[in-house]
N, C-alpha and C positions, 0 to 999 in steps of 0.2 A: 262384240270384238273381243277375242282370242288373246290371251296374252302371249307372247312370243318366248319359248324357252330356248335359252341360249347355252353353252357348254359352259360349266363352272370350272375354271384352272386353278383359283386361289382363293383362300379365306375372304380377301378385300372382294372379290366376285360374289362371292356366298353371301356376304353381309348386304351387299349393294340390292342381287337379286331379292332376299328375302323383305328388305326394308320397301322394295317395289312391289311387293304384293305375291311374289313368284312362293308357292309351298311346295311343289312338287321337285325333288331334288334326288329322287330316286335312282339308284345305280352310281351315285355321285363317288367320285375316287378323291380322296383329299387325305389319302393316309399319310400320316405323320405331321397332319398341318398342326399350327397355332391357332385352336380356335376358342381360346379362353376366353370366356365370358360371353359367349355369343349366344343370342336369343331365337331358339328354331322353335319355337311352341308351335305344336300343331302341323309341323312341317312332315312331308312324305320322304323318308330317308330309307326306304324298302331297298334292301341289298346295297346300301352304302359301303364303301370300303374306308374306315375309318381307323384302321389300325395304327395303334402308336400315335394317334392326334392326341394333343392336349385340349380338352374339353374341361378343364378347371371351372367351378363356378357357371357353367353354361346352364341357359334354360331351357329344355326339351319336353317340357310338361306336353301330354297328350300327343306326342310326335309317333309317327309310327317309325319303326325302327326294325320290322320284321326283316330277318335272315342277316341285318348289318354286320359286317366284321368290325370289332371294337377291340381286337385282341390288343392286350398290353397298352391299351389308352389310358391317359391319365383323367378320370372321372371323379376327381376328388370336389366333393360339395356342387356335384351336378345335380340340378332338379329334373328328375324323371317322372314326377307324379301323374301317372295315370298313361304312360306311353306303354305302346306296345313292342317289346322286345322278344316276341315270340321267334324262336329258332337264332337268335342272335348270338355272336360269338363274342364272349367277355373273358376268354380265358386270359389270366394274369393281368386283368385290368385293376388298376390303383382306386379304390371305390370308398376311401376315406371321407366318411360324413355324406356319401351320397344319398339322395333322398328319392327312393323307388316306391313310395306308398302308392298303394293299389296299380302298380305297375305288370303287365303280364310276360311273365318270364318263363312262359309254355315250352319246354323243350330248348331252353336256352343254356349254353355252355358257359357256367360260370366256374369251372376247375379253375384252382391255383389264384383265384381272384381274391382282392384284399379288401375284405368288408371291416375290418377293424376300425376303430375311433368313431363308433357311431352311425355306420350306415343303417337306414332305415328301410327295413323291406316288410314294414306291418302291412297286410291286408295284400301283398303279392302273390299273384297267382303262379305256384310253380309246378304244375304237372309236368313231370318228367324232366325237370330242370338238374342239369349235371353240376353239383357242387362240391365234387371230389377234389380235394386237397384245398379248399378255399380258407381263408383265414380268417377268424373272427374273435371276438373279444367280449368282455361284458358289456361293452357300450354299444354292442351291434344288436340291433332290435329285428329279429327274426320274424318271418309270417308263423303264426300258432300251427300251420299245417304242416310245416317241417317237422320231421322225425330227426334229430339228430343221430341219434344211434345209428342210423341206416342211410344216413345222409355223406358220408364219406370225408366229412369236414374235421 
């Protein structure tokens, strides 16, 4: 039996679909939605539009967010451990205390993202990642591979 995939038009529908076992939410459009605290671990959000969404304290460990639009999203304390954010757009996202350990950020746009107050990017894959104008402080845990002098931060 194949699970029926229905259109998701609200945070409540997304939570219900995830709780019922659905994991494919590619091309989802919930820009500006309040998704604070949501659990979408291992979900496929390829190409999703979550620009300006509130994802504070959400859990998206091992989720696929390839080419997702997260511009200006509130990602404070989000758990993205092991997630795939290849070519994702995180420009201007608020990522205070975001956990991005072992996250694939290859070719992602983190320009003007706010990584202060303890964002953790240890072991993140950052080949071709745009950090131009991103904010960080002494509490930010950056990947060893990041060349700060040439990163534009």
